[in-house]
SEMI-539419 format. One record per residue (C-alpha): residue number from 1; y, z, x; residue in three letters. Coordinates in steps of 0.5 Angstrom, whole numbers, plus 500, padded with zeros to 3 digits. Layout:
BEGIN
SITE | NUM | Y | Z | X | ala
...
END
This chain:
BEGIN
SITE | 1 | 500 | 500 | 500 | met
SITE | 2 | 505 | 502 | 506 | arg
SITE | 3 | 504 | 495 | 509 | ala
SITE | 4 | 505 | 491 | 502 | leu
SITE | 5 | 512 | 495 | 501 | ser
SITE | 6 | 514 | 493 | 508 | ala
SITE | 7 | 512 | 486 | 506 | leu
SITE | 8 | 517 | 486 | 500 | val
SITE | 9 | 522 | 489 | 504 | val
SITE | 10 | 522 | 484 | 509 | ile
SITE | 11 | 522 | 478 | 504 | val
SITE | 12 | 528 | 481 | 500 | phe
SITE | 13 | 532 | 482 | 507 | leu
SITE | 14 | 530 | 474 | 509 | ala
SITE | 15 | 532 | 471 | 502 | leu
SITE | 16 | 539 | 471 | 503 | pro
SITE | 17 | 538 | 468 | 510 | val
SITE | 18 | 534 | 463 | 507 | trp
SITE | 19 | 539 | 461 | 501 | ser
SITE | 20 | 545 | 461 | 505 | ala
SITE | 21 | 542 | 456 | 510 | ala
SITE | 22 | 540 | 452 | 504 | glu
SITE | 23 | 547 | 451 | 501 | gln
SITE | 24 | 549 | 444 | 501 | leu
SITE | 25 | 556 | 441 | 500 | tyr
SITE | 26 | 559 | 434 | 499 | lys
SITE | 27 | 565 | 432 | 503 | val
SITE | 28 | 572 | 434 | 499 | pro
SITE | 29 | 575 | 430 | 495 | asn
SITE | 30 | 582 | 428 | 499 | val
SITE | 31 | 585 | 423 | 494 | ser
SITE | 32 | 590 | 428 | 492 | ser
SITE | 33 | 591 | 430 | 499 | met
SITE | 34 | 597 | 427 | 504 | lys
SITE | 35 | 594 | 424 | 510 | his
SITE | 36 | 597 | 427 | 516 | val
SITE | 37 | 594 | 423 | 522 | thr
SITE | 38 | 588 | 420 | 525 | ser
SITE | 39 | 585 | 421 | 532 | arg
SITE | 40 | 579 | 420 | 536 | ser
SITE | 41 | 574 | 424 | 539 | ser
SITE | 42 | 568 | 424 | 544 | asp
SITE | 43 | 562 | 427 | 540 | arg
SITE | 44 | 557 | 424 | 543 | ala
SITE | 45 | 557 | 424 | 551 | pro
SITE | 46 | 552 | 419 | 552 | asp
SITE | 47 | 556 | 414 | 548 | ile
SITE | 48 | 562 | 411 | 552 | pro
SITE | 49 | 569 | 413 | 550 | gly
SITE | 50 | 572 | 417 | 544 | lys
SITE | 51 | 567 | 414 | 538 | glu
SITE | 52 | 568 | 419 | 533 | thr
SITE | 53 | 574 | 418 | 528 | ser
SITE | 54 | 578 | 424 | 525 | met
SITE | 55 | 582 | 423 | 519 | glu
SITE | 56 | 586 | 429 | 517 | tyr
SITE | 57 | 589 | 431 | 510 | tyr
SITE | 58 | 593 | 437 | 508 | ser
SITE | 59 | 593 | 440 | 501 | ala
SITE | 60 | 599 | 443 | 497 | pro
SITE | 61 | 596 | 450 | 499 | asp
SITE | 62 | 596 | 449 | 506 | gly
SITE | 63 | 589 | 447 | 507 | gln
SITE | 64 | 587 | 442 | 512 | ile
SITE | 65 | 581 | 438 | 511 | val
SITE | 66 | 579 | 434 | 517 | thr
SITE | 67 | 573 | 428 | 516 | ile
SITE | 68 | 569 | 426 | 522 | tyr
SITE | 69 | 566 | 419 | 522 | ser
SITE | 70 | 562 | 415 | 526 | tyr
SITE | 71 | 561 | 407 | 524 | arg
SITE | 72 | 564 | 408 | 517 | gly
SITE | 73 | 559 | 414 | 516 | arg
SITE | 74 | 562 | 421 | 515 | asn
SITE | 75 | 558 | 426 | 519 | val
SITE | 76 | 562 | 432 | 519 | ala
SITE | 77 | 568 | 435 | 516 | phe
SITE | 78 | 572 | 442 | 517 | ser
SITE | 79 | 577 | 446 | 513 | val
SITE | 80 | 582 | 451 | 515 | his
SITE | 81 | 589 | 453 | 513 | ser
SITE | 82 | 595 | 454 | 517 | asn
SITE | 83 | 597 | 460 | 513 | lys
SITE | 84 | 591 | 464 | 514 | asp
SITE | 85 | 592 | 469 | 519 | val
SITE | 86 | 585 | 470 | 521 | gln
SITE | 87 | 585 | 463 | 523 | lys
SITE | 88 | 578 | 462 | 519 | thr
SITE | 89 | 575 | 455 | 521 | tyr
SITE | 90 | 569 | 452 | 517 | arg
SITE | 91 | 565 | 446 | 520 | leu
SITE | 92 | 560 | 442 | 515 | phe
SITE | 93 | 555 | 437 | 518 | met
SITE | 94 | 551 | 432 | 515 | asp
SITE | 95 | 544 | 434 | 519 | leu
SITE | 96 | 540 | 429 | 515 | asn
SITE | 97 | 544 | 423 | 513 | gly
SITE | 98 | 543 | 424 | 506 | asn
SITE | 99 | 551 | 425 | 505 | gly
SITE | 100 | 550 | 433 | 504 | leu
SITE | 101 | 553 | 438 | 509 | phe
SITE | 102 | 551 | 444 | 511 | gln
SITE | 103 | 555 | 450 | 514 | glu
SITE | 104 | 554 | 451 | 522 | val
SITE | 105 | 557 | 457 | 526 | pro
SITE | 106 | 564 | 456 | 527 | gly
SITE | 107 | 566 | 455 | 535 | gly
SITE | 108 | 560 | 451 | 535 | thr
SITE | 109 | 561 | 445 | 540 | his
SITE | 110 | 557 | 440 | 536 | trp
SITE | 111 | 555 | 433 | 537 | gln
SITE | 112 | 554 | 427 | 533 | leu
SITE | 113 | 547 | 428 | 529 | pro
SITE | 114 | 541 | 424 | 531 | gly
SITE | 115 | 541 | 420 | 525 | trp
SITE | 116 | 548 | 417 | 526 | ala
SITE | 117 | 547 | 414 | 533 | arg
END
């Protein structure tokens, strides 16, 4: 019985981690946002030059959305607010090429996912 109790506790502790990892998002709708600028960055060291396009958008509430794309396909997006004193930055990547994005830890030095190459 004691082993069963321990197993139940482990399962309940693992559930939030599992469900958080499975949460998927779509690229934010930027049609009502102001396009701020476009840039390029190097998100694939094995591909010469700055291959990843970045499009920056600003919402009236101060939120900034950056959409990262390679060869016309969205590979990631990030959101943050210049008004946020905690400088919260969230990055989401399409890890499977299915147009659904998962949040990855902030501060991660990320590269283009394999499917995009």
